[in-house]
N, C-alpha and C positions, 0 to 999 in steps of 0.2 A: 298083101299078105306075105309075099316073097321077101319083101324088105325086112319085115319084122323077124322072120325066121333067120334071115342072113345075119341080122344084128345079134341074135342070141347065140348063133353057132360059132362066133368068133372066140377061140380059146386064148388069143393073145391078150395079155394084160398090159395096159398102158402104165408106164412108169413116169412119175413126175420128175422132171429135171430140176435139180437144185439151182436156184438162181441166186442173185445177190440178196442178202438180207437188207431190208429197208431200215434205215436209221429213223427211229420215231422222233428224233430231235431235228431232222432235216426240214427245211421250209417246204410248205405246200407249193405245188406248181401253180403257175398263173392260169386263171380261167379265161376261156375264150369269150368272144362277144356273144355267141349263142348261149352260153351258160349264164351269163349275166341277164340276158333277155329272158331265159327260161325261169330264173328265180322270180322275176317280176310277173310272169304270165302263167306259171304252172297251174295255179288254183283256178284261173279262168278257163283253161283248156281242159282240165281234168273233169271227167263226168263219172257218175257212179257206175261201177262195174268195169272201168277201164284199168288195164294193167299198166305197169311202168313202161313197157315197150310200146303200148298203144298211145300213151300220152306223148312219148318221145317222137313217134312217127307223125302224130298230128301236129306237134310243135315244129318238126322239121319242115313239113309242108307249109305251115304258116310263116316260118322264118324265111323260107325261100321266096315267098311272095312279097316280103317287106321291101320297100324301096329305100327308106332312110334308116340306116343302121348305125349312123354316126354316134349316137348317144352311147350305145353299148360298145362300139369299137373304141371309143375314148376310154371307157372304163377298163376294157381289156388291155389297152396300151399302158394305162396307169398301173394296172396289176402286174403287167410284165416287167415294168421298171422296178416295182416293189420286189418281185421275185428275184430279179437280177442282183439287186443290192443285198437281199437276204442270203442268196446262195453264195455271193462273194464273201460275205462275212462268215458264213458257215464254213466254207472251204478254208478260209484264213485261220479259223480257230480249231479246225479238226484235222 
């Protein structure tokens, strides 16, 4: 209960710092091997009533137990090459 009262008592307002504006035309970042694996396995892992964070935690545990990740690591490496060429072209033209 003390934590809840302390959180409400704070009169200091947090101010958002202005960062760089993201260019909508910039290429998307390369995905990691985990995210490629997650695309294929999300529906199998997801159970009714699970939130996004719960699915991610369960997937992380399962990913950690995998021994052969070469399929997804190859996809990640290919995507990284794609990103590097896309970003080089983007920087050259902008």
